[in-house]
C-alpha positions in Angstrom: 9.4 7.2 24.0 11.8 9.9 22.7 10.4 11.9 19.8 13.6 13.9 19.3 15.9 13.1 16.4 19.5 12.3 17.4 22.2 14.7 16.2 23.3 12.1 13.7 19.8 11.8 12.4 19.4 15.5 12.1 22.7 15.6 10.2 21.6 13.0 7.8 18.2 14.7 7.3 19.9 18.0 6.4 22.4 16.2 4.1 19.8 14.3 2.1 17.6 17.3 1.9 20.5 19.4 0.5 21.2 16.6 -2.0 17.6 16.4 -3.1 17.3 20.2 -3.5 20.5 20.4 -5.6 20.5 17.3 -7.7 17.0 15.9 -8.0 14.4 18.8 -7.8 16.0 21.0 -10.5 16.0 18.0 -13.0 13.1 15.9 -12.1 10.5 17.7 -14.3 12.5 16.9 -17.4 13.4 13.4 -16.3 9.7 12.6 -15.7 8.7 14.0 -19.0 11.3 11.9 -20.8 10.6 8.8 -18.6 14.4 8.9 -17.9 16.0 7.1 -14.9 19.3 8.9 -14.1 21.7 6.3 -12.8 24.2 9.0 -11.7 21.9 9.7 -8.8 22.7 6.2 -7.4 26.4 6.9 -7.8 25.9 10.1 -5.8 23.8 8.2 -3.2 26.6 5.6 -2.8 29.2 8.4 -2.3 27.0 9.7 0.6 26.7 6.1 2.0 23.1 6.1 1.4 22.8 2.8 -0.6 23.6 0.9 2.6 22.3 3.2 5.3 21.6 0.5 7.9 23.9 -2.3 6.7 26.5 -3.0 9.3 29.9 -1.3 8.7 31.6 -4.7 8.6 29.6 -5.3 5.5 30.2 -2.0 3.8 27.3 -0.1 5.1 26.9 3.1 7.2 25.7 1.0 10.3 22.9 3.3 11.1 19.4 2.3 12.4 16.0 1.9 10.9 14.6 5.3 11.7 17.5 6.8 10.0 16.7 4.7 6.9 13.1 6.1 7.3 14.5 9.8 7.3 16.5 9.1 4.1 13.5 7.6 2.3 11.3 10.5 3.5 13.7 13.1 2.2 14.3 11.3 -1.1 10.6 11.1 -1.9 10.4 14.9 -1.4 12.4 14.9 -4.7 10.7 12.1 -6.5 9.2 8.7 -5.7 11.6 7.1 -8.3 14.8 7.6 -6.2 13.2 6.6 -2.9 12.0 3.5 -4.7 15.6 2.8 -5.8 16.7 2.8 -2.2 13.7 0.8 -1.1 14.4 -2.0 -3.6 18.1 -2.1 -3.4 18.4 -1.7 0.4 15.1 -2.7 1.9 14.1 -5.6 -0.3 17.5 -7.0 -1.4 20.5 -6.0 0.7 18.7 -6.3 4.1 17.3 -9.6 3.0 20.8 -10.9 2.2 22.0 -9.7 5.5 19.2 -11.5 7.4 19.2 -14.8 5.5 22.5 -15.0 3.6 25.6 -17.0 4.7 29.0 -15.4 5.1 30.1 -16.2 1.6 27.0 -14.6 0.0 27.3 -11.5 2.2 30.9 -11.1 1.2 30.2 -11.6 -2.5 26.9 -9.7 -2.9 26.1 -7.7 0.3 29.4 -5.9 0.5 29.5 -4.4 -2.9 25.8 -3.5 -2.8 26.1 -1.7 0.6 29.0 0.2 -0.8 27.0 1.1 -3.9 29.4 -0.6 -6.3 26.7 -3.0 -7.4 22.9 -2.5 -7.5 20.3 -5.1 -6.3 16.7 -5.8 -7.3 13.8 -7.9 -6.2 11.9 -10.4 -8.3 8.8 -11.7 -6.8 5.8 -10.5 -8.8 4.7 -12.3 -11.9 2.1 -11.5 -14.6 -0.4 -13.9 -12.8 1.1 -13.7 -9.2 0.9 -10.5 -7.4 -0.9 -10.6 -4.0 -1.3 -14.3 -4.5 2.4 -15.2 -4.3 1.8 -18.9 -4.3 0.4 -18.7 -7.8 3.8 -17.9 -9.2 4.9 -20.1 -12.3 8.6 -19.5 -12.3 10.4 -22.9 -11.8 13.9 -23.9 -10.4 15.0 -27.4 -11.1 18.1 -28.8 -9.4 20.7 -30.3 -11.7 23.8 -31.3 -9.8 25.5 -28.3 -8.4 23.2 -25.8 -10.3 19.5 -25.0 -10.4 17.9 -24.2 -13.8 15.5 -21.3 -13.6 12.7 -20.6 -16.1 10.0 -18.0 -15.9 9.4 -14.2 -15.9 8.9 -11.4 -13.3 7.1 -8.2 -13.9 6.9 -4.7 -12.4 10.5 -5.1 -11.3 12.1 -1.8 -10.1 15.7 -1.3 -11.4 15.3 -4.1 -13.9 17.7 -2.5 -16.4 20.1 -1.1 -13.8 20.5 -4.0 -11.2 23.5 -6.1 -11.2 21.9 -8.8 -8.9 18.4 -10.0 -8.7 16.8 -11.8 -5.7 14.5 -14.2 -7.6 11.8 -16.4 -6.2 10.8 -19.6 -8.0 9.0 -22.8 -7.4 11.2 -25.9 -6.5 8.1 -27.9 -5.6 4.7 -27.3 -7.1 2.9 -29.7 -4.8 3.1 -27.3 -1.9 1.9 -23.8 -2.8 3.9 -21.6 -0.2 6.5 -24.2 1.1 7.5 -25.0 -2.5 9.0 -21.4 -3.1 12.8 -20.9 -2.9 14.9 -17.8 -3.1 18.0 -17.3 -5.4 20.6 -14.6 -6.0 20.8 -14.2 -9.8 23.4 -12.2 -11.5 22.5 -10.2 -14.7 25.6 -11.7 -16.4 24.2 -15.3 -16.1 23.3 -16.7 -19.5 19.5 -16.5 -20.2 18.7 -13.4 -18.2 17.0 -10.6 -20.1 15.2 -7.4 -19.1 12.8 -5.0 -20.7 11.6 -1.7 -19.4 7.9 -0.9 -19.0 7.0 2.6 -20.6 3.8 4.6 -20.4 3.3 4.3 -16.7 0.8 6.6 -14.9 3.4 7.7 -12.4 7.0 7.2 -11.3 8.0 7.8 -14.8 11.5 8.8 -13.9 11.9 5.3 -12.4 13.2 2.2 -14.2 10.6 -0.5 -14.0 10.1 -3.6 -16.1 10.2 -7.2 -16.8 12.8 -10.0 -16.2 12.9 -13.0 -18.3 14.7 -16.2 -17.2 15.3 -18.9 -19.9 17.3 -21.9 -18.8 19.4 -19.8 -16.4 22.0 -21.9 -14.5 22.2 -20.7 -11.0 24.8 -22.3 -8.7 23.5 -24.0 -5.5 25.8 -21.6 -3.7 23.4 -18.8 -4.8 20.4 -20.3 -3.1 19.3 -18.0 -0.3 18.3 -20.1 2.7 17.1 -23.6 2.2 14.7 -25.1 -0.4 11.1 -24.2 0.6 12.1 -21.1 2.7 11.4 -18.6 -0.1 8.0 -17.6 1.1 9.3 -16.8 4.6 12.2 -14.9 3.1 9.9 -12.9 0.8 7.6 -12.0 3.7 10.5 -10.9 5.8 11.9 -8.9 2.9 8.4 -7.1 2.6 8.6 -6.1 6.2 11.5 -4.1 5.3 10.4 -3.0 1.9 7.0 -1.8 3.2 8.7 0.2 6.0 10.7 2.2 3.4 7.5 2.7 1.3 5.7 4.0 4.3 8.6 6.4 5.1 8.5 7.6 1.5 4.8 8.3 1.7 5.5 10.6 4.6 7.9 12.5 2.4 5.2 12.8 -0.3 2.7 14.2 2.3 5.3 16.7 3.2 6.0 17.7 -0.3 2.4 18.2 -1.0 2.0 20.3 2.1 5.1 22.5 1.3 3.9 23.1 -2.2 0.3 23.8 -1.1 1.5 26.2 1.7 3.6 28.1 -0.9 0.8 28.5 -3.3 -1.7 29.4 -0.6 0.4 32.5 0.1 0.9 33.4 -3.6 -2.5 32.9 -5.0 -5.4 35.4 -4.2 -9.1 35.0 -4.8 -11.9 37.3 -3.8 -9.4 39.9 -2.6 -7.4 37.6 -0.2 -4.9 34.7 -0.1 -6.6 31.4 -0.8 -5.2 30.2 2.5 -7.7 32.5 4.2 -10.6 30.4 2.9 -11.9 27.8 5.4 -12.2 24.9 3.0 -8.6 25.4 1.9 -7.6 25.5 5.5 -9.5 22.2 6.0 -7.3 20.5 3.3 -4.1 22.0 4.8 -5.2 20.8 8.3 -5.8 17.3 7.1 -2.3 17.2 5.3 -0.7 18.5 8.5 -2.4 15.9 10.8 -1.7 13.1 8.4 2.0 14.0 8.2 2.3 13.7 11.9 0.3 10.6 12.2 2.2 8.8 9.3 5.5 9.7 10.6 4.7 8.5 14.1 3.5 5.2 12.7 6.7 4.8 10.7 8.9 5.6 13.7 7.0 3.1 15.9 7.7 0.4 13.4 11.3 1.5 13.1 11.8 1.4 16.9 10.5 -2.1 17.0 12.8 -3.1 14.2 15.7 -1.5 16.0 14.9 -3.6 19.1 14.9 -6.8 17.0 11.1 -7.3 17.6 8.6 -8.6 15.1 6.8 -5.7 13.5 4.7 -7.1 10.6 1.5 -5.6 12.1 3.0 -2.2 12.8 4.8 -2.0 9.5 1.6 -3.0 7.6 -0.4 -0.4 9.4 2.2 2.4 8.7 2.3 1.3 5.0 -1.5 1.3 4.6 -2.2 4.5 6.4 0.7 6.6 5.1 0.2 5.5 1.6 -3.4 6.3 1.6 -2.7 9.6 3.3 -0.1 10.5 0.7 -2.6 9.9 -2.2 -5.2 12.1 -0.3 -2.6 14.8 0.3 -1.5 14.9 -3.3 -5.1 14.9 -4.5 -5.9 17.8 -2.2 -2.8 19.7 -3.3 -3.9 19.5 -6.9 -7.3 20.8 -5.9 -5.7 23.8 -4.0 -3.6 24.7 -7.1 -6.9 24.6 -9.2 -6.3 24.4 -13.0 -2.5 25.0 -12.4 -2.5 21.8 -10.4 -3.5 20.0 -13.6 -0.2 21.1 -15.3 3.3 19.9 -14.8 4.3 23.6 -14.4 3.7 22.8 -10.7 5.0 19.6 -9.1 1.7 18.6 -7.5 0.3 16.8 -10.6 3.5 14.5 -10.5 2.9 13.9 -6.8 -0.7 12.7 -7.5 0.5 10.4 -10.4 3.3 9.0 -8.2 1.1 8.5 -5.1 -1.0 5.8 -6.7 1.6 3.2 -7.1 2.5 2.8 -3.5 -1.2 2.2 -2.6 -0.9 -0.9 -4.8 2.7 -2.3 -4.6 4.2 -4.1 -1.7 0.8 -5.3 -0.5 -2.3 -3.5 -1.8 -4.4 -1.3 0.4 -6.9 -4.2 0.5 -4.3 -6.8 1.6 -3.3 -4.5 4.5 -6.8 -3.7 5.5 -7.4 -7.6 5.7 -4.2 -8.0 7.7 -5.3 -5.3 10.2 -8.7 -6.8 10.6 -7.3 -10.3 11.2 -4.8 -9.0 13.8 -7.7 -7.2 15.6 -10.0 -10.3 15.5 -7.2 -12.5 16.8 -7.1 -14.7 13.5 -3.5 -13.7 12.7 -0.7 -14.7 15.1 2.3 -12.3 15.4 5.1 -14.9 16.1 8.8 -14.5 15.4 10.4 -16.3 12.5 12.4 -18.7 14.6 16.0 -17.9 14.8 15.8 -15.7 11.6 15.2 -12.2 12.9 18.4 -10.3 13.4 18.5 -7.0 15.3 20.5 -4.2 13.7 24.0 -4.3 15.4 24.2 -1.1 17.3 24.2 -0.4 20.9 21.0 -1.3 22.7 19.6 -3.6 20.1 18.3 -7.1 21.1 16.7 -10.0 19.6 13.5 -11.4 20.8 12.4 -14.9 19.7 9.3 -16.8 20.6 
């Protein structure tokens, strides 16, 4: 395995880091205080071809690989979790799912403008009473001729007030829990679609998160993604991509916590010496450094499997679980290192700590991933391919393995 970044990946890393340092970090403190999501950041990301990093060029994307997507997410989260989340949802959960499951007409109509950044995509799976228990969703889709009529609501939807297109999951058959779920591409302009932002969040305050309400929304049959009853499979494949980007972002948060802590360790003195000279502080720094390397390696391992077109649910789950827990620990230790100053937004580490909690919950709670890893180890969970549905990313060397 080659651990060196390619020249292209190094170039992308430098570009995103420069963008974050210039356009996000100088503004994020105020945006966070005001709970303001800045849509111009998405426009700038589109100009840099970062809204479709690993979407094939023929569909308007940059045609790069999964590990390059990970690098982008890592660097964006250095600035703030809100803008990594935007790429995770738009690219990982929505666009890549349309690429994998959509027909050519859907790709041309929805994927191309999203990959170019002309349109923004969101993902609607979670409901007030259906989070980890996806099959408990209450949203319905009833076919009426050449349309489906959708009713229900979704919550904790990132980009809810910003997105042009929503990937919505609803029940077409309530008699079969998982196999009764179907996926739809829903446009904001469809009559009966309403959104409302959620305020007062613990973290990711600079992000747009909220609810989507569907009242007798007529969705053309042509906007059904996949077949009736394939929604659960589609959602799980989307989460393999979304969780990957969340894990990559967590690596960035560990790195940001470490950078801030190292800087403060050299600036602050106690008992006549830099606080970095104290062994218990060194212990926290050492743990951050180790977890940064461990988490990045887990992400790149999952990305390498994705690039090869191999099933990676186990590896992606492990990366998401470990990296997100490590990011929370790193941010918590960074606040401790900063002492009383870490409790104030004068320094970024208090925002890191607030932001670090959400990824431990969303896209599969820590407990869900713990159970998954236990079941894999015990042999209770099979890791088979989704037959004829997994597509390798179209660059030289990629293959598809089906079982």
